[in-house]
The first five atom37 places (N, CA, C, CB, O) and aatype in JSON, in Angstrom:
{
  "aatype": [12, 1, 2, 18, 10, 14, 0, 11, 11, 1, 19, 3, 19, 16, 14, 7, 6, 15, 19, 1, 9, 9, 1, 6, 10, 5, 7, 10, 15, 5, 16, 5, 10, 15, 0, 10, 4, 7, 9, 14, 5, 16, 16, 9, 15, 15, 9, 6, 2, 7, 1, 19, 2, 10, 7, 19, 6, 1, 0, 11, 16, 10, 0, 19, 0, 10, 8, 4, 8, 14, 0, 19, 10, 19, 13, 14, 7, 17, 5, 10, 3, 16, 0, 0],
  "atom_mask": [
    [1, 1, 1, 1, 1],
    [1, 1, 1, 1, 1],
    [1, 1, 1, 1, 1],
    [1, 1, 1, 1, 1],
    [1, 1, 1, 1, 1],
    [1, 1, 1, 1, 1],
    [1, 1, 1, 1, 1],
    [1, 1, 1, 1, 1],
    [1, 1, 1, 1, 1],
    [1, 1, 1, 1, 1],
    [1, 1, 1, 1, 1],
    [1, 1, 1, 1, 1],
    [1, 1, 1, 1, 1],
    [1, 1, 1, 1, 1],
    [1, 1, 1, 1, 1],
    [1, 1, 1, 0, 1],
    [1, 1, 1, 1, 1],
    [1, 1, 1, 1, 1],
    [1, 1, 1, 1, 1],
    [1, 1, 1, 1, 1],
    [1, 1, 1, 1, 1],
    [1, 1, 1, 1, 1],
    [1, 1, 1, 1, 1],
    [1, 1, 1, 1, 1],
    [1, 1, 1, 1, 1],
    [1, 1, 1, 1, 1],
    [1, 1, 1, 0, 1],
    [1, 1, 1, 1, 1],
    [1, 1, 1, 1, 1],
    [1, 1, 1, 1, 1],
    [1, 1, 1, 1, 1],
    [1, 1, 1, 1, 1],
    [1, 1, 1, 1, 1],
    [1, 1, 1, 1, 1],
    [1, 1, 1, 1, 1],
    [1, 1, 1, 1, 1],
    [1, 1, 1, 1, 1],
    [1, 1, 1, 0, 1],
    [1, 1, 1, 1, 1],
    [1, 1, 1, 1, 1],
    [1, 1, 1, 1, 1],
    [1, 1, 1, 1, 1],
    [1, 1, 1, 1, 1],
    [1, 1, 1, 1, 1],
    [1, 1, 1, 1, 1],
    [1, 1, 1, 1, 1],
    [1, 1, 1, 1, 1],
    [1, 1, 1, 1, 1],
    [1, 1, 1, 1, 1],
    [1, 1, 1, 0, 1],
    [1, 1, 1, 1, 1],
    [1, 1, 1, 1, 1],
    [1, 1, 1, 1, 1],
    [1, 1, 1, 1, 1],
    [1, 1, 1, 0, 1],
    [1, 1, 1, 1, 1],
    [1, 1, 1, 1, 1],
    [1, 1, 1, 1, 1],
    [1, 1, 1, 1, 1],
    [1, 1, 1, 1, 1],
    [1, 1, 1, 1, 1],
    [1, 1, 1, 1, 1],
    [1, 1, 1, 1, 1],
    [1, 1, 1, 1, 1],
    [1, 1, 1, 1, 1],
    [1, 1, 1, 1, 1],
    [1, 1, 1, 1, 1],
    [1, 1, 1, 1, 1],
    [1, 1, 1, 1, 1],
    [1, 1, 1, 1, 1],
    [1, 1, 1, 1, 1],
    [1, 1, 1, 1, 1],
    [1, 1, 1, 1, 1],
    [1, 1, 1, 1, 1],
    [1, 1, 1, 1, 1],
    [1, 1, 1, 1, 1],
    [1, 1, 1, 0, 1],
    [1, 1, 1, 1, 1],
    [1, 1, 1, 1, 1],
    [1, 1, 1, 1, 1],
    [1, 1, 1, 1, 1],
    [1, 1, 1, 1, 1],
    [1, 1, 1, 1, 1],
    [1, 1, 1, 1, 1]
  ],
  "atom_positions": [
    [[-0.63, -14.39, -34.37], [0.39, -13.72, -33.6], [-0.01, -12.27, -33.4], [1.76, -13.82, -34.31], [-0.48, -11.61, -34.33]],
    [[0.16, -11.77, -32.19], [-0.23, -10.4, -31.88], [0.85, -9.42, -32.32], [-0.49, -10.24, -30.38], [2.03, -9.74, -32.37]],
    [[0.4, -8.22, -32.65], [1.33, -7.14, -32.93], [1.5, -6.34, -31.67], [0.84, -6.24, -34.11], [0.52, -5.93, -31.04]],
    [[2.76, -6.11, -31.28], [3.04, -5.36, -30.07], [3.67, -4.03, -30.41], [3.95, -6.16, -29.15], [4.48, -3.92, -31.34]],
    [[3.29, -3.03, -29.66], [3.88, -1.71, -29.82], [5.11, -1.61, -28.94], [2.86, -0.6, -29.47], [5.12, -2.12, -27.82]],
    [[6.15, -0.96, -29.44], [7.34, -0.8, -28.59], [7.05, 0.12, -27.41], [8.53, -0.25, -29.41], [6.27, 1.07, -27.53]],
    [[7.68, -0.17, -26.29], [7.52, 0.69, -25.11], [8.28, 1.99, -25.34], [8.03, -0.03, -23.83], [9.32, 2.01, -25.99]],
    [[7.75, 3.06, -24.8], [8.39, 4.37, -24.91], [8.69, 4.89, -23.52], [7.49, 5.37, -25.7], [7.89, 4.74, -22.6]],
    [[9.85, 5.5, -23.38], [10.24, 6.04, -22.1], [9.43, 7.28, -21.8], [11.74, 6.34, -22.06], [9.29, 8.16, -22.64]],
    [[8.88, 7.35, -20.56], [8.05, 8.47, -20.17], [8.77, 9.43, -19.24], [6.78, 7.98, -19.51], [8.63, 10.65, -19.38]],
    [[9.53, 8.92, -18.28], [10.23, 9.76, -17.31], [11.6, 9.15, -17.04], [9.41, 9.9, -15.99], [11.82, 7.96, -17.26]],
    [[12.51, 9.98, -16.56], [13.83, 9.48, -16.18], [13.84, 9.14, -14.7], [14.92, 10.52, -16.51], [13.94, 10.02, -13.85]],
    [[13.74, 7.86, -14.42], [13.78, 7.36, -13.05], [14.74, 6.17, -13.06], [12.34, 6.97, -12.53], [14.62, 5.28, -13.9]],
    [[15.67, 6.14, -12.13], [16.58, 5.0, -12.03], [15.89, 3.86, -11.31], [17.89, 5.4, -11.3], [14.89, 4.07, -10.62]],
    [[16.41, 2.64, -11.45], [15.83, 1.53, -10.68], [15.85, 1.8, -9.18], [16.58, 0.24, -10.98], [14.9, 1.47, -8.47]],
    [[16.93, 2.39, -8.68], [17.0, 2.71, -7.25], [15.94, 3.7, -6.82], [0.0, 0.0, 0.0], [15.34, 3.57, -5.75]],
    [[15.7, 4.7, -7.68], [14.66, 5.68, -7.37], [13.28, 5.03, -7.38], [14.69, 6.84, -8.38], [12.41, 5.39, -6.59]],
    [[13.09, 4.06, -8.28], [11.79, 3.38, -8.32], [11.56, 2.58, -7.05], [11.69, 2.46, -9.55], [10.44, 2.51, -6.54]],
    [[12.63, 1.96, -6.52], [12.51, 1.23, -5.25], [12.09, 2.21, -4.15], [13.86, 0.52, -4.88], [11.16, 1.94, -3.38]],
    [[12.78, 3.34, -4.08], [12.48, 4.34, -3.03], [11.05, 4.86, -3.17], [13.47, 5.51, -3.1], [10.33, 4.95, -2.18]],
    [[10.64, 5.19, -4.38], [9.3, 5.74, -4.61], [8.22, 4.75, -4.18], [9.1, 6.11, -6.09], [7.3, 5.11, -3.45]],
    [[8.35, 3.5, -4.61], [7.34, 2.5, -4.27], [7.36, 2.21, -2.77], [7.58, 1.21, -5.06], [6.3, 2.05, -2.16]],
    [[8.55, 2.15, -2.19], [8.66, 1.92, -0.74], [7.97, 3.04, 0.03], [10.14, 1.83, -0.32], [7.19, 2.78, 0.94]],
    [[8.25, 4.3, -0.35], [7.65, 5.43, 0.35], [6.15, 5.51, 0.13], [8.31, 6.73, -0.11], [5.41, 5.87, 1.04]],
    [[5.68, 5.18, -1.07], [4.23, 5.18, -1.32], [3.51, 4.17, -0.43], [3.94, 4.88, -2.8], [2.34, 4.34, -0.1]],
    [[4.21, 3.12, -0.05], [3.61, 2.11, 0.82], [3.86, 2.4, 2.3], [4.16, 0.74, 0.46], [3.48, 1.61, 3.17]],
    [[4.5, 3.53, 2.57], [4.72, 3.94, 3.95], [5.73, 3.1, 4.7], [0.0, 0.0, 0.0], [5.67, 2.99, 5.93]],
    [[6.67, 2.52, 3.98], [7.68, 1.67, 4.6], [9.0, 2.41, 4.76], [7.88, 0.41, 3.78], [9.39, 3.19, 3.89]],
    [[9.68, 2.16, 5.86], [11.04, 2.65, 6.02], [11.97, 1.62, 5.37], [11.41, 2.88, 7.55], [11.55, 0.51, 5.05]],
    [[13.22, 1.99, 5.19], [14.19, 1.03, 4.67], [14.33, -0.15, 5.63], [15.56, 1.71, 4.45], [14.48, -1.29, 5.19]],
    [[14.29, 0.11, 6.91], [14.4, -0.94, 7.91], [13.22, -1.91, 7.82], [14.49, -0.34, 9.33], [13.39, -3.12, 7.92]],
    [[12.02, -1.37, 7.64], [10.83, -2.22, 7.51], [10.91, -3.06, 6.24], [9.55, -1.37, 7.5], [10.58, -4.25, 6.27]],
    [[11.33, -2.45, 5.13], [11.46, -3.19, 3.88], [12.52, -4.29, 4.04], [11.83, -2.24, 2.72], [12.33, -5.4, 3.54]],
    [[13.61, -3.98, 4.72], [14.65, -4.96, 4.97], [14.09, -6.17, 5.72], [15.8, -4.33, 5.77], [14.41, -7.31, 5.39]],
    [[13.27, -5.92, 6.72], [12.66, -7.0, 7.5], [11.73, -7.85, 6.64], [11.89, -6.43, 8.7], [11.62, -9.06, 6.86]],
    [[11.05, -7.23, 5.68], [10.12, -7.96, 4.82], [10.82, -8.84, 3.79], [9.22, -6.98, 4.11], [10.32, -9.91, 3.44]],
    [[11.99, -8.38, 3.3], [12.61, -9.09, 2.19], [13.93, -9.77, 2.53], [12.83, -8.14, 1.07], [14.41, -10.6, 1.75]],
    [[14.52, -9.43, 3.66], [15.78, -10.06, 4.03], [17.03, -9.43, 3.44], [0.0, 0.0, 0.0], [18.13, -9.92, 3.66]],
    [[16.86, -8.36, 2.69], [18.01, -7.62, 2.16], [18.42, -6.6, 3.21], [17.67, -6.93, 0.79], [17.57, -5.86, 3.7]],
    [[19.71, -6.54, 3.56], [20.13, -5.6, 4.6], [19.74, -4.15, 4.28], [21.63, -5.69, 4.78], [19.77, -3.73, 3.13]],
    [[19.39, -3.4, 5.32], [18.99, -2.0, 5.15], [20.08, -1.2, 4.45], [18.67, -1.37, 6.51], [19.78, -0.33, 3.63]],
    [[21.34, -1.49, 4.76], [22.44, -0.75, 4.12], [22.49, -1.01, 2.62], [23.78, -1.13, 4.76], [22.83, -0.12, 1.85]],
    [[22.15, -2.22, 2.21], [22.11, -2.55, 0.79], [20.94, -1.83, 0.12], [21.99, -4.07, 0.58], [21.09, -1.32, -0.99]],
    [[19.79, -1.79, 0.78], [18.64, -1.06, 0.24], [18.99, 0.41, 0.06], [17.4, -1.22, 1.17], [18.68, 1.01, -0.97]],
    [[19.64, 0.99, 1.04], [20.08, 2.39, 0.95], [21.01, 2.58, -0.23], [20.77, 2.83, 2.25], [20.88, 3.54, -0.99]],
    [[21.96, 1.66, -0.4], [22.91, 1.76, -1.51], [22.23, 1.61, -2.86], [24.0, 0.69, -1.36], [22.61, 2.28, -3.82]],
    [[21.22, 0.75, -2.94], [20.45, 0.59, -4.19], [19.71, 1.89, -4.49], [19.44, -0.6, -4.08], [19.78, 2.41, -5.61]],
    [[19.01, 2.42, -3.5], [18.23, 3.64, -3.7], [19.1, 4.84, -4.08], [17.44, 3.97, -2.44], [18.64, 5.73, -4.78]],
    [[20.34, 4.85, -3.61], [21.24, 5.97, -3.9], [22.16, 5.71, -5.09], [22.05, 6.28, -2.69], [23.06, 6.51, -5.36]],
    [[21.96, 4.59, -5.78], [22.72, 4.31, -6.99], [24.15, 3.83, -6.77], [0.0, 0.0, 0.0], [24.94, 3.8, -7.71]],
    [[24.49, 3.44, -5.56], [25.84, 2.95, -5.28], [25.98, 1.46, -5.55], [26.22, 3.25, -3.83], [27.08, 0.95, -5.76]],
    [[24.84, 0.74, -5.56], [24.81, -0.7, -5.83], [23.75, -0.94, -6.89], [24.52, -1.53, -4.51], [22.66, -0.38, -6.82]],
    [[24.08, -1.79, -7.87], [23.09, -2.13, -8.9], [21.98, -2.99, -8.3], [23.77, -2.87, -10.09], [22.22, -3.83, -7.44]],
    [[20.77, -2.75, -8.78], [19.63, -3.5, -8.28], [19.75, -4.98, -8.62], [18.33, -2.94, -8.86], [19.65, -5.82, -7.72]],
    [[19.97, -5.31, -9.85], [20.09, -6.7, -10.27], [18.75, -7.41, -10.3], [0.0, 0.0, 0.0], [17.81, -7.03, -9.6]],
    [[18.67, -8.43, -11.13], [17.41, -9.14, -11.34], [16.96, -9.89, -10.08], [17.56, -10.12, -12.5], [15.79, -9.83, -9.71]],
    [[17.88, -10.59, -9.43], [17.49, -11.38, -8.25], [17.02, -10.48, -7.1], [18.66, -12.25, -7.78], [16.04, -10.79, -6.44]],
    [[17.73, -9.37, -6.87], [17.28, -8.44, -5.84], [15.94, -7.82, -6.23], [18.34, -7.33, -5.59], [15.08, -7.61, -5.38]],
    [[15.77, -7.53, -7.51], [14.5, -6.96, -7.98], [13.35, -7.92, -7.7], [14.57, -6.63, -9.5], [12.27, -7.49, -7.28]],
    [[13.56, -9.2, -7.93], [12.52, -10.19, -7.66], [12.17, -10.23, -6.17], [12.98, -11.59, -8.13], [11.0, -10.26, -5.79]],
    [[13.21, -10.21, -5.34], [13.01, -10.26, -3.89], [12.28, -9.01, -3.4], [14.36, -10.4, -3.16], [11.33, -9.1, -2.62]],
    [[12.72, -7.84, -3.87], [12.07, -6.59, -3.46], [10.64, -6.5, -4.0], [12.89, -5.38, -3.94], [9.75, -6.0, -3.32]],
    [[10.43, -6.99, -5.21], [9.09, -6.94, -5.81], [8.07, -7.72, -4.99], [9.13, -7.48, -7.24], [6.93, -7.29, -4.84]],
    [[8.48, -8.87, -4.47], [7.57, -9.66, -3.62], [7.21, -8.84, -2.38], [8.22, -11.03, -3.2], [6.04, -8.76, -2.0]],
    [[8.21, -8.24, -1.76], [7.97, -7.46, -0.54], [7.15, -6.2, -0.82], [9.29, -7.07, 0.11], [6.36, -5.78, 0.03]],
    [[7.33, -5.61, -2.01], [6.63, -4.36, -2.35], [5.32, -4.61, -3.13], [7.55, -3.47, -3.18], [4.64, -3.66, -3.51]],
    [[4.99, -5.87, -3.35], [3.75, -6.24, -4.05], [3.65, -5.58, -5.43], [2.52, -5.84, -3.2], [2.64, -4.97, -5.78]],
    [[4.73, -5.71, -6.2], [4.72, -5.19, -7.56], [5.47, -6.17, -8.46], [5.36, -3.77, -7.63], [6.1, -7.11, -7.98]],
    [[5.4, -5.95, -9.75], [6.12, -6.79, -10.7], [7.58, -6.34, -10.73], [5.47, -6.71, -12.11], [7.85, -5.14, -10.68]],
    [[8.53, -7.28, -10.82], [9.94, -6.9, -10.86], [10.29, -5.91, -11.98], [10.77, -8.13, -11.01], [11.19, -5.1, -11.83]],
    [[9.57, -5.99, -13.09], [9.84, -5.08, -14.21], [9.6, -3.62, -13.83], [8.97, -5.45, -15.41], [10.23, -2.72, -14.38]],
    [[8.69, -3.39, -12.89], [8.44, -2.03, -12.42], [9.69, -1.45, -11.79], [7.27, -2.0, -11.4], [9.95, -0.25, -11.89]],
    [[10.47, -2.3, -11.13], [11.69, -1.85, -10.49], [12.87, -1.81, -11.46], [12.02, -2.76, -9.32], [13.68, -0.88, -11.41]],
    [[12.96, -2.8, -12.33], [14.1, -2.9, -13.25], [13.99, -1.92, -14.41], [14.22, -4.32, -13.79], [15.0, -1.38, -14.86]],
    [[12.78, -1.69, -14.91], [12.57, -0.82, -16.05], [11.62, 0.33, -15.7], [12.02, -1.62, -17.24], [10.54, 0.44, -16.29]],
    [[12.0, 1.18, -14.75], [11.09, 2.27, -14.37], [10.95, 3.3, -15.49], [11.6, 2.95, -13.09], [11.87, 3.5, -16.28]],
    [[9.81, 3.93, -15.53], [9.6, 5.0, -16.5], [9.18, 4.55, -17.87], [0.0, 0.0, 0.0], [9.04, 5.39, -18.76]],
    [[8.96, 3.26, -18.08], [8.54, 2.77, -19.39], [7.08, 2.4, -19.35], [9.4, 1.55, -19.83], [6.59, 1.82, -18.37]],
    [[6.38, 2.74, -20.42], [4.96, 2.41, -20.5], [4.65, 2.04, -21.93], [4.07, 3.59, -20.02], [5.12, 2.67, -22.87]],
    [[3.86, 1.01, -22.08], [3.42, 0.61, -23.4], [2.25, 1.48, -23.81], [3.03, -0.89, -23.43], [1.22, 1.51, -23.13]],
    [[2.39, 2.18, -24.93], [1.29, 3.0, -25.44], [0.23, 2.1, -26.03], [1.78, 4.02, -26.49], [0.54, 1.1, -26.67]],
    [[-1.01, 2.46, -25.83], [-2.11, 1.69, -26.4], [-2.38, 2.17, -27.8], [-3.37, 1.81, -25.54], [-2.08, 3.32, -28.15]],
    [[-2.93, 1.3, -28.6], [-3.24, 1.66, -29.99], [-4.35, 2.7, -30.01], [-3.64, 0.41, -30.8], [-5.29, 2.66, -29.2]],
    [[-4.24, 3.61, -30.92], [-5.23, 4.69, -31.02], [-6.47, 4.22, -31.72], [-4.66, 5.89, -31.76], [-7.42, 4.99, -31.9]]
  ]
}
């Protein structure tokens, strides 16, 4: 059995902010992301602004469109430290 190190929080980023950051890094508008994943642009805006919770199912859908793992969106700012 492997020994795992606990993840430590590195920065304060909300799930909505992580969606916005990854979307912008890929050069996508909210409208373009909406077309890729089928989530209405208004819902994406609400997620990014913290008015609507991301949720696991939306995270999975957005992760496919953004080519990232859903955990990147659900648990932003966490990184597993490597053993010294």
